[in-house]
C-alpha positions as CSV (number, residue, x, y, z in Angstrom):
1,M,-23.2,-14.1,17.8
2,D,-22.5,-17.1,15.8
3,S,-21.5,-16.7,12.1
4,K,-22.1,-19.1,9.3
5,V,-19.7,-17.2,7.2
6,A,-16.9,-17.4,9.7
7,H,-17.4,-21.1,10.2
8,A,-17.5,-21.8,6.4
9,L,-14.3,-19.9,5.9
10,N,-12.5,-21.6,8.8
11,L,-11.1,-18.2,9.9
12,T,-8.0,-18.1,12.0
13,Y,-9.2,-14.9,13.7
14,S,-12.6,-13.8,14.9
15,P,-14.5,-11.3,12.8
16,V,-14.7,-7.9,14.7
17,A,-17.9,-6.1,15.2
18,I,-17.5,-2.3,15.4
19,I,-20.1,-0.7,17.6
20,W,-21.0,2.9,18.5
21,T,-22.3,3.2,22.0
22,D,-22.7,5.4,25.1
23,Q,-22.0,2.5,27.4
24,K,-18.3,1.7,28.1
25,P,-17.8,-2.1,28.3
26,E,-16.2,-3.3,31.5
27,N,-12.6,-4.6,31.4
28,A,-12.1,-3.6,27.8
29,L,-8.6,-2.8,26.5
30,H,-8.0,0.9,25.8
31,F,-5.2,3.4,25.2
32,K,-4.2,5.8,28.0
33,K,-5.5,9.3,27.6
34,R,-3.7,11.4,25.0
35,T,-1.0,8.8,24.4
36,W,0.1,7.6,21.0
37,G,-0.9,4.2,19.7
38,C,-2.1,2.6,16.5
39,V,-5.8,1.6,16.2
40,M,-4.7,-1.5,14.2
41,W,-2.8,-2.8,17.2
42,M,-6.1,-2.8,19.0
43,F,-8.0,-4.3,16.0
44,A,-5.5,-7.2,16.1
45,S,-6.3,-7.7,19.8
46,A,-10.0,-7.8,19.1
47,A,-9.5,-10.3,16.3
48,K,-7.7,-12.4,18.9
49,G,-10.6,-12.3,21.3
50,K,-10.3,-9.1,23.3
51,T,-12.9,-6.3,23.6
52,V,-11.5,-2.9,22.9
53,V,-12.9,0.6,23.5
54,F,-12.0,4.1,22.3
55,D,-13.3,7.6,23.0
56,R,-12.3,11.1,22.0
57,E,-9.3,11.1,24.4
58,T,-8.1,7.5,23.8
59,Y,-7.9,7.0,20.0
60,G,-4.2,6.7,19.8
61,C,-3.2,9.0,16.9
62,V,-4.8,11.7,14.9
63,G,-5.4,9.4,11.9
64,G,-7.0,6.9,14.3
65,G,-9.3,9.6,15.6
66,V,-10.4,10.3,12.1
67,G,-10.7,6.6,11.2
68,L,-12.9,5.8,14.2
69,G,-15.3,8.7,13.5
70,F,-14.2,11.3,16.1
71,G,-14.1,14.2,13.7
72,N,-11.2,15.8,11.8
73,Q,-8.4,15.2,14.2
74,Y,-5.8,16.2,11.5
75,R,-6.4,19.7,12.7
76,I,-4.4,19.0,15.9
77,F,-1.5,17.3,14.1
78,P,1.8,18.7,15.5
79,G,2.2,22.2,14.0
80,S,-0.9,22.3,11.9
81,I,-2.9,20.3,9.4
82,E,-0.6,21.7,6.8
83,C,2.3,20.0,8.5
84,F,0.3,16.7,8.1
85,Y,0.0,17.4,4.4
86,Y,3.8,17.5,4.2
87,F,4.3,14.6,6.6
88,L,2.3,12.2,4.5
89,S,4.0,13.3,1.3
90,K,7.5,14.8,0.9
91,G,8.2,15.8,4.5
92,N,8.7,19.0,6.5
93,E,12.5,19.3,6.1
94,N,12.2,21.9,3.3
95,F,9.1,23.6,4.8
96,E,10.3,26.4,7.0
97,F,7.4,26.3,9.4
98,G,7.5,22.5,9.6
99,K,11.2,22.6,10.4
100,K,10.5,24.9,13.4
101,I,7.9,22.5,14.6
102,A,10.3,19.6,14.4
103,N,12.7,21.4,16.6
104,K,10.0,22.1,19.2
105,I,8.8,18.5,19.4
106,E,12.2,16.8,19.3
107,K,12.4,16.6,23.1
108,F,9.2,14.8,23.7
109,A,8.4,13.0,20.3
110,G,10.1,9.8,19.5
111,K,13.1,9.9,17.2
112,K,11.3,7.8,14.6
113,F,8.4,10.2,14.4
114,V,10.6,13.3,14.1
115,K,12.6,11.6,11.4
116,N,9.4,10.7,9.5
117,F,8.0,14.2,10.2
118,L,11.0,15.7,8.5
119,R,11.6,13.1,5.8
120,G,7.9,12.4,5.1
121,E,6.2,9.0,4.7
122,R,6.1,9.6,0.9
123,F,2.7,7.8,0.5
124,M,1.5,10.6,-1.7
125,K,3.4,12.8,-4.2
126,S,2.8,16.2,-2.8
127,P,1.0,18.2,0.0
128,K,-1.5,19.2,-2.6
129,Q,-2.5,15.6,-3.1
130,V,-2.7,14.9,0.6
131,K,-5.0,18.0,1.1
132,K,-7.3,16.6,-1.6
133,F,-7.3,13.2,0.0
134,V,-8.3,14.6,3.4
135,E,-11.1,16.6,1.7
136,L,-12.4,13.5,0.0
137,L,-12.5,11.4,3.2
138,P,-16.0,10.9,4.7
139,I,-14.9,12.5,8.0
140,V,-17.7,12.2,10.5
141,N,-18.2,12.9,14.2
142,I,-20.3,10.0,15.4
143,P,-23.2,10.7,17.7
144,K,-22.0,8.3,20.4
145,K,-19.3,8.5,23.1
146,Y,-17.5,5.3,22.4
147,V,-16.4,3.1,19.5
148,V,-16.1,-0.6,20.6
149,F,-14.2,-3.4,18.8
150,K,-15.8,-6.6,19.9
151,P,-15.1,-10.2,18.8
152,L,-18.2,-11.4,16.9
153,P,-18.8,-14.4,19.2
154,E,-19.1,-11.9,22.1
155,V,-21.8,-9.8,20.4
156,D,-25.3,-10.1,22.0
157,K,-28.8,-8.8,21.2
158,K,-28.2,-5.5,22.9
159,D,-25.3,-4.7,20.7
160,K,-25.9,-2.9,17.4
161,P,-22.9,-3.3,15.1
162,V,-22.3,-0.7,12.4
163,V,-19.9,-2.9,10.5
164,I,-18.3,-6.3,10.7
165,S,-14.6,-6.7,9.7
166,F,-13.1,-10.0,8.7
167,V,-9.3,-10.8,8.7
168,A,-8.8,-13.0,5.7
169,N,-6.0,-14.8,3.8
170,P,-6.1,-14.8,0.0
171,H,-8.4,-17.8,-0.3
172,Q,-10.8,-16.5,2.4
173,L,-10.7,-13.0,0.9
174,S,-11.7,-14.5,-2.5
175,A,-14.6,-16.3,-0.9
176,L,-15.8,-13.2,0.9
177,V,-15.7,-11.2,-2.4
178,T,-17.6,-14.0,-4.2
179,L,-20.2,-14.2,-1.4
180,S,-20.7,-10.4,-1.4
181,Y,-21.7,-10.8,-5.1
182,Y,-24.0,-13.8,-4.5
183,E,-27.1,-11.6,-5.0
184,M,-25.3,-9.5,-7.6
185,E,-27.0,-6.4,-9.0
186,N,-23.8,-4.7,-10.1
187,L,-20.1,-5.3,-10.8
188,H,-18.8,-3.0,-8.0
189,N,-19.9,-4.6,-4.7
190,V,-16.4,-4.4,-3.3
191,I,-14.2,-1.3,-3.2
192,V,-10.6,-0.7,-2.3
193,P,-10.4,3.0,-1.4
194,K,-7.3,4.9,-0.5
195,G,-7.0,5.3,3.3
196,A,-5.2,4.2,6.4
197,G,-6.0,0.8,7.8
198,C,-8.3,2.3,10.4
199,H,-10.1,4.4,7.7
200,Q,-10.8,1.2,5.8
201,I,-12.5,-0.6,8.8
202,G,-14.0,2.7,10.1
203,I,-15.2,5.8,8.3
204,L,-15.0,4.4,4.8
205,A,-17.1,1.4,5.8
206,Y,-19.4,3.6,7.9
207,R,-20.2,5.5,4.8
208,E,-21.3,2.3,3.0
209,S,-23.6,1.4,5.9
210,E,-25.6,4.5,5.0
211,S,-26.0,3.6,1.4
212,K,-29.0,2.0,-0.3
213,S,-26.6,-0.3,-2.0
214,P,-23.8,-0.9,0.6
215,R,-20.5,-2.2,-0.6
216,A,-17.8,-4.1,1.2
217,V,-14.5,-2.4,1.8
218,M,-11.2,-4.3,1.4
219,G,-8.4,-3.0,3.5
220,L,-4.9,-3.3,4.9
221,T,-3.5,-1.8,1.8
222,D,-1.9,0.8,4.2
223,L,1.8,-0.1,4.3
224,F,2.2,1.3,7.8
225,A,-0.7,-0.7,9.1
226,R,0.7,-3.9,7.5
227,E,4.0,-3.3,9.2
228,T,2.2,-2.7,12.5
229,I,0.1,-5.9,12.5
230,R,2.4,-8.3,10.7
231,K,3.7,-9.9,14.0
232,R,0.2,-10.0,15.4
233,L,-1.8,-11.3,12.5
234,G,0.7,-12.5,9.9
235,E,2.0,-11.5,6.6
236,D,-0.7,-12.6,4.3
237,V,-4.0,-11.1,5.6
238,M,-6.3,-8.3,4.5
239,T,-9.4,-6.8,6.1
240,F,-12.8,-7.2,4.5
241,T,-15.3,-4.9,6.2
242,V,-19.1,-5.0,5.5
243,P,-22.0,-2.9,6.7
244,F,-24.1,-5.0,9.1
245,N,-27.0,-5.3,6.7
246,L,-24.7,-6.7,4.0
247,F,-23.2,-9.1,6.6
248,Q,-26.7,-10.4,7.4
249,E,-27.3,-10.9,3.7
250,M,-24.1,-12.9,3.3
251,E,-25.0,-15.0,6.4
252,G,-28.2,-15.9,4.8
253,N,-26.5,-17.0,1.6
254,V,-24.1,-19.5,2.9
255,E,-26.4,-22.5,2.7
256,G,-26.7,-23.7,-0.9
257,S,-23.7,-21.6,-2.1
258,F,-20.3,-22.4,-3.4
259,L,-19.1,-22.5,0.3
260,Q,-20.6,-26.0,0.5
261,E,-19.1,-27.3,-2.8
262,E,-15.9,-29.1,-3.8
263,T,-13.9,-26.1,-5.1
264,W,-14.1,-24.3,-1.8
265,K,-13.6,-27.4,0.2
266,T,-10.4,-28.1,-1.7
267,L,-9.1,-24.6,-1.1
268,R,-10.1,-24.7,2.5
269,G,-8.2,-27.9,2.9
270,F,-10.8,-30.7,3.6
């Protein structure tokens, strides 16, 4: 699938189509069953031209399972979902049950994970806030077997993308935001919700695809995700994920827009 938006923005990386399907693509990259990995690693591979596939046994980590739409995988976090509440906030080192779990997993979990499990990632103030965060997430169990990340040029007529995710530098991101408001009916067409990098390209964008007034989701505000992809995609990129119907609207608005005028041409570099 060709994209007028991608061409006008002179993107370094391919937009990524996220597709739900019951058909597993041949020769796609995937994680091994029940092994740890970050969904954003795979997203970076898709942005560089590879097709990637996930299912309910190959989503990498519990947060990735949630972000892709495979239900509330936080329930199987080591120890319990309560240990996850402590993990994302102040850590399990002063939580008696959590300390016992850390001792049990020390032999097979990596040292970095056990350290973070005990110390906590400190992304939220307390377990109470993390619990509320999880309750507010639009957790969904999608009605298909696979989630596929496919470079947009590889998408054909049989594919039905749910969302399209762009990888953009600050100038390109500014242009995407502006284009998303081109047929403006409100002042809130772009949201930056709290979430992991995979939530922001996945379930948080899926929710917008079901809305009568779908919004774009700006992402990669997740510090762990930024650390994960910095060597693959660079230091200065964000994700900008749009429901497919909003993507089509934006595609139809390139011609005659600011993307063909001098200000954008100057920023783009020609």
